[in-house]
C-alpha positions in Angstrom: -44.0 15.3 31.1 -40.3 14.4 31.3 -40.8 11.3 29.3 -42.7 13.2 26.6 -39.8 15.7 26.3 -37.3 12.8 26.0 -39.4 11.2 23.3 -39.7 14.5 21.4 -35.9 15.0 21.6 -35.2 11.5 20.4 -37.8 11.5 17.7 -36.0 13.7 15.1 -32.9 11.5 15.4 -32.7 9.2 12.3 -32.0 5.7 13.2 -30.1 4.2 10.4 -30.6 0.7 11.7 -34.4 1.1 11.0 -34.1 2.7 7.6 -31.2 0.7 6.3 -30.1 -2.8 6.8 -26.3 -3.4 6.7 -26.5 -4.7 3.2 -28.6 -1.8 1.9 -26.3 0.7 3.6 -23.2 -0.9 2.0 -24.8 -0.6 -1.5 -25.6 3.0 -0.8 -22.1 3.8 0.2 -20.7 1.8 -2.7 -22.8 3.8 -5.1 -21.5 7.0 -3.5 -17.9 5.7 -3.9 -18.7 5.0 -7.6 -20.2 8.5 -8.1 -17.1 10.1 -6.4 -14.7 8.2 -8.7 -16.8 9.2 -11.8 -16.7 12.9 -10.8 -12.9 12.7 -10.2 -12.5 11.1 -13.7 -14.6 13.8 -15.3 -13.6 17.0 -13.5 -10.2 16.5 -11.9 -6.7 16.7 -13.5 -5.3 13.3 -12.8 -1.6 12.7 -13.0 1.0 10.2 -11.8 2.6 11.4 -8.6 6.1 10.2 -9.6 7.8 9.4 -12.9 8.1 5.7 -12.1 4.5 5.0 -13.1 4.9 6.8 -16.4 8.1 4.8 -17.2 6.6 1.5 -16.2 3.5 2.2 -18.4 5.8 3.2 -21.3 7.6 -0.2 -21.0 4.6 -2.4 -20.7 2.6 -0.6 -23.4 5.5 -0.9 -25.9 6.2 2.8 -26.3 10.0 2.1 -26.0 10.4 -1.0 -28.0 7.4 -1.0 -30.3 5.8 -4.0 -28.7 4.5 -4.6 -25.1 7.0 -5.9 -22.7 6.0 -7.7 -19.5 9.2 -6.8 -17.6 8.0 -3.9 -15.5 10.8 -4.3 -12.9 9.0 -3.0 -9.8 5.8 -5.0 -10.4 5.5 -8.8 -10.6 5.9 -10.4 -14.0 2.3 -11.7 -13.8 1.0 -8.1 -13.9 3.1 -7.6 -17.1 1.7 -10.9 -18.6 -1.8 -9.6 -17.9 -1.1 -6.3 -19.6 0.7 -7.6 -22.7 -2.3 -9.1 -24.5 -4.5 -6.1 -23.4 -2.1 -3.6 -24.9 -1.6 -5.7 -28.0 -5.4 -5.8 -28.7 -6.3 -2.3 -27.5 -3.2 -0.2 -27.5 -5.1 3.1 -27.2 -6.4 2.2 -23.7 -4.2 3.0 -20.7 -4.6 -0.3 -19.0 -2.0 0.4 -16.4 -3.8 3.5 -15.2 -7.2 1.8 -15.2 -5.9 -1.1 -13.1 -4.8 1.4 -10.4 -8.2 3.1 -10.4 -9.9 -0.3 -10.2 -7.7 -1.5 -7.3 -8.3 1.7 -5.4 -12.0 1.5 -5.9 -12.2 -2.1 -4.9 -10.1 -1.3 -1.8 -12.6 1.4 -0.8 -15.4 -1.1 -1.2 -13.6 -3.8 0.9 -12.9 -1.3 3.7 -16.5 0.0 3.5 -18.0 -3.5 3.7 -15.9 -4.4 6.8 -16.7 -1.1 8.6 -20.5 -1.5 7.8 -20.4 -5.0 9.2 -18.4 -4.2 12.3 -19.6 -0.8 13.5 -22.9 0.8 14.3 -24.3 2.1 11.1 -24.0 5.8 12.0 -20.4 5.3 13.0 -19.7 3.3 9.9 -21.0 6.1 7.6 -18.9 8.7 9.5 -15.8 6.6 9.3 -16.2 5.8 5.6 -16.8 9.4 4.7 -13.8 10.5 6.8 -11.4 8.0 5.3 -12.6 8.7 1.8 -12.3 12.4 2.2 -8.7 12.1 3.2 -7.6 9.3 0.9 -9.4 10.1 -2.4 -7.0 12.8 -3.5 -3.9 10.6 -2.9 -5.3 7.5 -4.5 -7.4 8.8 -7.4 -6.0 12.2 -8.3 -2.3 11.5 -7.7 -2.1 7.8 -8.3 1.2 6.0 -7.6 1.8 2.3 -7.8 3.3 1.9 -4.3 0.3 3.7 -2.7 -2.1 1.6 -4.8 -0.3 -1.6 -3.8 -0.3 -0.9 -0.1 -4.0 0.2 0.0 -5.0 -2.9 -1.9 -2.9 -5.2 0.2 -4.1 -3.6 3.5 -7.8 -3.6 2.6 -7.6 -7.1 1.1 -5.9 -8.4 4.3 -8.5 -6.6 6.4 -11.4 -8.3 4.6 -9.5 -11.6 4.6 -8.9 -11.6 8.3 -12.4 -10.4 9.2 -14.0 -13.1 7.0 -11.7 -15.7 8.4 -12.1 -15.1 12.1 -15.5 -13.5 12.6 -17.8 -14.6 9.9 -16.1 -17.6 8.2 -17.5 -16.3 4.9 -15.7 -18.1 2.1 -16.6 -15.6 -0.6 -15.4 -12.6 1.3 -12.3 -14.6 2.3 -11.4 -15.4 -1.3 -12.2 -11.8 -2.5 -10.0 -10.4 0.3 -7.2 -12.7 -0.6 -7.4 -11.9 -4.3 -7.3 -8.2 -3.6 -4.3 -8.5 -1.3 -2.4 -10.8 -3.7 -3.0 -8.3 -6.5 -1.6 -5.6 -4.3 1.5 -7.8 -3.8 1.8 -8.3 -7.5 1.7 -4.5 -8.1 4.6 -4.1 -5.5 5.9 -6.7 -3.2 7.5 -4.5 -0.6 4.2 -2.6 -0.1 2.4 -5.9 0.6 4.9 -6.8 3.4 4.3 -3.4 4.9 0.6 -4.2 5.0 1.3 -7.6 6.5 3.0 -5.9 9.4 -0.2 -4.0 10.1 -2.5 -7.0 9.6 -0.4 -9.2 11.9 -1.6 -7.0 14.8 -5.2 -8.0 14.0 -4.3 -11.6 13.5 -2.6 -11.9 16.9 -5.5 -10.1 18.5 -8.1 -12.5 17.0 -6.0 -15.6 17.9 -5.7 -14.5 21.5 -9.4 -13.8 21.7 -10.2 -17.0 20.0 -8.3 -19.2 22.5 -9.1 -17.0 25.5 -12.8 -17.3 25.0 -12.6 -20.9 23.7 -14.5 -20.0 20.5 -13.2 -23.1 18.7 -11.2 -26.2 19.3 -7.6 -26.7 18.1 -8.5 -28.8 15.1 -11.2 -26.3 14.1 -8.7 -23.5 14.4 -6.3 -25.4 12.2 -8.9 -26.2 9.5 -10.7 -22.9 9.4 -8.0 -20.4 10.2 -4.5 -21.9 9.8 -4.9 -23.7 6.5 -6.4 -20.8 4.6 -3.8 -18.5 6.1 -1.0 -20.9 5.0 -2.4 -21.2 1.5 -2.6 -17.4 1.3 1.1 -17.0 2.3 2.3 -19.8 0.1 0.5 -18.4 -2.9 2.3 -15.1 -2.3 5.7 -16.7 -2.2 5.0 -18.8 -5.3 4.2 -15.7 -7.3 7.4 -14.0 -6.1 9.5 -17.1 -6.8 8.2 -17.3 -10.4 8.9 -13.5 -10.8 12.5 -14.0 -9.5 13.2 -16.9 -11.8 11.9 -15.0 -14.8 14.3 -12.2 -14.2 17.3 -14.3 -13.3 16.9 -16.4 -16.4 17.9 -13.3 -18.5 21.5 -12.1 -17.7 20.7 -8.5 -18.9 17.8 -8.2 -16.5 19.9 -9.7 -13.7 22.6 -7.1 -14.3 20.0 -4.3 -14.4 18.3 -5.6 -11.3 21.6 -5.6 -9.4 22.5 -2.0 -10.6 19.0 -0.7 -9.7 19.2 -2.2 -6.1 22.6 -0.5 -5.6 21.3 2.8 -7.0 18.3 2.8 -4.7 20.5 2.2 -1.7 22.5 5.2 -2.6 19.8 7.6 -3.5 16.8 6.6 -1.5 18.5 7.2 1.9 20.6 9.9 3.5 23.8 10.7 1.7 26.9 12.6 2.8 28.5 15.8 1.4 31.4 15.2 -1.0 33.8 16.9 1.3 33.3 14.3 4.0 34.0 11.5 1.4 36.6 13.2 -0.7 39.6 11.0 0.2 37.7 7.7 -0.1 36.0 8.7 -3.4 39.3 10.0 -4.9 41.0 6.7 -4.1 38.5 4.8 -6.3 38.6 7.4 -9.1 35.3 9.2 -8.4 35.5 13.0 -8.7 33.2 15.6 -7.2 31.5 16.0 -10.6 31.0 12.2 -10.8 29.5 12.1 -7.3 27.1 15.0 -8.1 26.1 13.2 -11.3 25.2 10.1 -9.3 23.1 12.2 -6.8 21.3 13.9 -9.7 20.5 10.6 -11.5 23.0 11.1 -14.3 24.7 7.7 -14.3 23.7 6.3 -17.7 27.4 6.0 -18.9 28.2 2.5 -17.9 31.9 3.0 -18.7 32.1 5.5 -15.8 29.3 4.3 -13.6 29.6 0.6 -13.8 27.9 -1.8 -11.3 31.2 -2.4 -9.6 31.9 1.3 -9.3 28.5 2.1 -7.9 29.0 -0.7 -5.3 32.2 0.9 -4.2 30.5 4.3 -3.8 27.7 2.6 -1.8 30.2 1.0 0.5 31.9 4.3 1.2 28.5 6.0 1.8 27.4 3.2 4.1 30.6 3.5 6.2 29.7 7.1 6.9 26.0 6.6 7.4 26.6 4.7 10.6 27.9 8.0 12.1 24.7 9.9 11.3 22.6 9.8 14.4 19.9 12.5 14.4 18.6 13.6 17.7 15.0 13.0 18.7 14.2 16.6 18.0 15.7 16.4 14.6 13.8 13.1 13.9 10.5 14.7 14.9 11.3 17.7 12.8 11.9 15.5 9.7 8.6 13.7 10.3 6.8 17.0 10.6 8.4 18.4 7.4 7.9 15.2 5.4 4.7 13.7 6.6 2.6 15.7 9.0 0.7 17.6 6.3 0.3 14.5 4.2 -3.5 13.8 4.1 -3.2 10.1 5.0 -1.0 10.8 7.9 -3.5 13.3 9.3 -6.2 10.7 8.8 -4.2 8.2 10.8 -3.7 10.7 13.6 -7.3 11.7 13.8 -8.6 8.1 13.6 -6.2 7.0 16.3 -7.4 9.8 18.6 -11.0 9.0 17.7 -10.6 5.3 18.6 -8.7 6.0 21.8 -11.3 8.6 23.0 -14.4 6.7 22.0 -13.6 3.4 23.7 -10.0 2.7 24.4 -10.7 -0.9 25.6 -12.6 -2.0 22.6 -10.9 0.0 19.9 -7.2 -0.3 21.0 -6.4 -2.5 17.9 -7.5 0.1 15.3 -6.0 2.8 17.5 -2.6 1.0 17.4 -2.9 0.5 13.6 -3.7 4.1 13.0 -0.7 5.3 15.1 1.5 2.8 13.3 0.6 4.7 10.1 3.0 7.4 11.3 
């Protein structure tokens, strides 16, 4: 009788392993991802989260100069070279926007594929739905090139590492590398952030590989080290070409230098004018000039030259070293800035889920999720 009751209780439970193979389940989830993107494109009000994307698209589309320009500043020159012929042939299409949508969609597919292969099918479905629910708004409805770059880099690296260590699948390895490299081309700094996360997985797999003696040293070199080195070298070659392209033009070199100084002034904490009055007055910067810098009104190169901005930065940096927020203030800033951000909540919940489910087996994704904070 007891056995019959147990069979009755287990009978209604749908076993995804029986109804779907891993390949079939991936295609079902991929179709769901495509339907979601289509619905967002049809029914949602999509807009760039910050003005940087709008300005970069204006530059590369030729809206400023009358002809497409590949110099997008924040993205690699290769992305610009890709866009120039597209905008020349079909100027009415927003290629910049569609590239972001495509990269986000491919990133979801790469993540979905790895999760379906790694997890039990029911857990994989739950995790994919969970991540998609949190991330779709940020990536699709409020696109921003830094977010697009980091998600493409992260998911590409995840697919690359999984294919390299666990399956040795060349196609997946190549596709993951291409996705990660494209993310790097969209924004280099975002890629290096993704590498910091991926390195945790790489170290984990290397330790497991040698601890369990899964392959000999020469096999490790040929199957793991060589593809990894080729991947990293390719990244650096793209960045070297990009740097040489900009340094060959003195005007872009000057603008690049100015923009770097500007970002160091405005992208971090700055001090009140009263705390800097004596130093700023000594270099001829009034309170009005300082407020214009803080409010992005520094187009007058006669007043806000590169040399003058560097002097202002030096003064601000000298005072920044004395700014040491307490732990309570730091936590307060994190709460105000990030706690209600959907991706942050997703990282927190996934970290807790991994730790509670199986802390021994899932410590790597748990660490990665907590690093997202």
